[in-house]
N, C-alpha and C positions, 0 to 999 in steps of 0.2 A: 435341678440337679445334675451335675457333671458324671458323664459317664466315667469308669476308669477305665483307662487301656490294661487288656490282660496281655502279660508277656507270655512266650510259648511256654514257659515253665508251670506258669499259672492255668494254660491249658491242659498242659500234659497230668497236673495235678487235680482237676477236674475228672479227668477222663479216670485215671486211676479210681479216684472215690466213686465215681458212677460205677467202676466195674467191681470194686469190692464187692464182698455179699452181704447181706443186710445186717446191720449190727456191729460192722467192723469197721473202723477208719482206718486211712492210713498213717502210719506211724513217722515218726519224725527218722528213722533211720531210713524208710522207705523215701521219703523225702530225699533224704541227703544223698541215698544212690542213683536215684533218679537225676538230680541235677549233677554228680561228677561222671556219669554214665554221657549225659548231653554233652558235656564240657571235654570230655574223652573218650569217644566211642571207641569200642575196640579195633575198627578199622585204621585208628590214627594213631592209639597206643603202641600198635602191634601192625603196622604196614605190611604188605606183601610185595609191595611198589614202591619204587621212589622216582622223582624226575631224573633224569640222565647227567644233570649236573651234580648230582650227591655225588657221582665217581669221579670225586676230587681227593687231592692229599691234605685239602683245607680241614675237611672234616674226619679222615684218617687220622690227622694230629688230635682232632676232639675225641674219638675213641680210644687212641693212645694215652690221652689225658686220663681217663676213667681207668683205663685197664692200670696204669703206674697208679693212680690213687689207691684201686684195690689192694696194690700190694702195700703199700703204705701202710693201711690201715693194718692187714694182716701180720705184717712183720711187726709193726708198733704192738700188736695184740700181745704176741709173744714174750717182748722184751718188759712189756707189762705185769705178764705173769710172772717173773722172774726177778724183777725190778729193775731200776736205772743202773744199779751198780755190778748188773750181772756180767758184762760185757769186759769189763776189766778184769775179771778173774776167769774166765769161761772162753774156751776157743769158740764152742757154739753160740756163746752169746755175741761173741766176735761177730763170727759169720751174721747173725740178725742183724744186728748192728750195722753191717756195712750195707746187706741187703735194703735196711730200712733208709740209710741215708742216699745209697744212690738211685732206690725209687723215688725217693723225694727230689733228687736232682733231676731226674727222667721227668717227673711229674712237672717241672716247672718249666723246663724248657717245651716241652711239647704244649702246654697252656700258652706259654708267650708266644710261639709259633701261631698257634692256633685263634688265638686273642689280636694279633697285628693283622694275621691274613683276613679274618672277620671285620677289623675296624677299615683296612683298603677296601673292602666289598660291602662297606656301609651297611651292617647287618642288622642296623635298626629300623629298616625302611619295611613298610608291608605292617604295622600295628606290632613290630618285632623291639622295640624298646625294653620291655618288661624283660624279654630273652637276652637282650645286650645288657642289662644294667645288674641283673641277677650274674652273668660271668663276670663280669668285673670285679662284682663283691664277693666272689668264692676266691677270687685271683687275690684280692688285699687281705680276705682275713686268712689264707693261706698263706701270707708271708708271714704275718703276726703267729700265727701256727709255728712254720718253720722256727720263728726265733725265739720262741717259747723252748722249743724243742732244742738248740741249740746251748739255751742255758740250765738243760738238764742234765748235761752229760756227763756233770760230775768229772770235771778233770781241767787243765788250767786253761784249756781253749775255753770253756765256759765263764771260767773265772776272770777271764780278761775280758770277755764280749759283758758280761753284766755289769763289771766296775766301769767300763768305757760308757755303758748305755745310760747309767741311773743317772748321771746329771743332765745328759739332753732330755729325758722323761720328766725328772723331776724339774725342771725347769718350765716345762708346760704344764706342770699341776699333777699330771695323773700319776705320779709316783705317792701321793698319799696313799691310792688306792690299790696301785698296781705296783709293787716292790721287786724289782728283779733282782735283787739280793737275797729275797725269798724262795729259795731252792722248792718249797713245798709246794709254795702258791704256784708259780710258775709251771711246777710239773702237774698239778691238778689242770691249768689252764690248759696244757698241752695236750693231753690224753683224753680230758671230757670236754670240759666248754668250748673250745675252739674247734675241734673236729667237728663236733655234733653242728656248729654253725656253718661250717664248710660243708657238711654231708646235709645241712638242709638247703642252702643255695646253689647246690649243684642239683640234687634231685628236682627243685623247682626248675632250674634252668632244664633239665632234659625234658620235662613235663611242657614245659613252654614251647622246646622245640618240636614236639609231638603233635601239640596243640596248633602253631602257626606254621609250621613249616620251615625247612631252610630257605634262606634266599636267595631269589635266583640272581643270575648275572645281570650285569647292567644291561646287555644286548638285549634280553627278555624283556626287560623291562621296556624298552623303547619300539622291539618289535611286536611286542604282545601283551600291551597294559594290562587288560582286563585279566589275563590269566594269573595273577600273583592274588588278588582277590577271590579268582575262584579256587585256585590250589589250597590257598592258605586258610581262609577264611570257613569254606565248605567243606574242607579235607578231602574231596574228592579230584581226581583228576581229569581234567574237562579232553572229548574226544572232539576229534575234527581237525580241519588245516590249520597251522600256525601252532600247536601245541608240542609242548618238549616231549621226547619219547620217555620212557620211563625204564627203568630197571627191575627186574623180577628178584623174588628172593633167592634165586641160584645164581644170581648176576648177570644172568642175559641180558642182552640188551631187546626190548622189545618195538 
């Protein structure tokens, strides 16, 4: 009879079962919580120190992308409360529509800079392929979200964009279920479906960054090849010679 190899999760589950009072068994919610904590322990999810190379404009643009996305969502929520035609007849609506538009422009600017910078750094190194892929997918779906936003303006701009786009989309066969001339359909895609998908991929991307850590510079890969596996997979900053300095929560170099 072949013995089954026990994973760390199985061992932890058996320990919890042994520690449970008589007559009580661990629930699926307890097992789910245990796996979540094992995958994203608090010191990884909300770290108080970071490697020194995190103090870079590359990661500032990533944070600015998230800030711009928050403004896009909030301004869009205000517009959704009053309806897509509100900004045509109200100066307050025009203000929120302008905030929504320019925060979207900044969102794409920050995201493109962050994306290309991470591409040049080969950010998929060190088991970070999923982090890279989720970031790219968030960018691609954001383009579709912005496109449906332009179609929902209810002006000559949106009319011209939709009539010019319909032939190309119909040529691909997607027009059978995705009609850019259908204002109601485009509005629902813009305010419900696509933002939910963007938010999902952005959330997964951020969690993967916390789980795997940020990619080290190429120089660190050559000088200390063992650091990446230690810092990203175990989530702990290795001590001793040859390890990069870290920054504290107050921004002081340690």
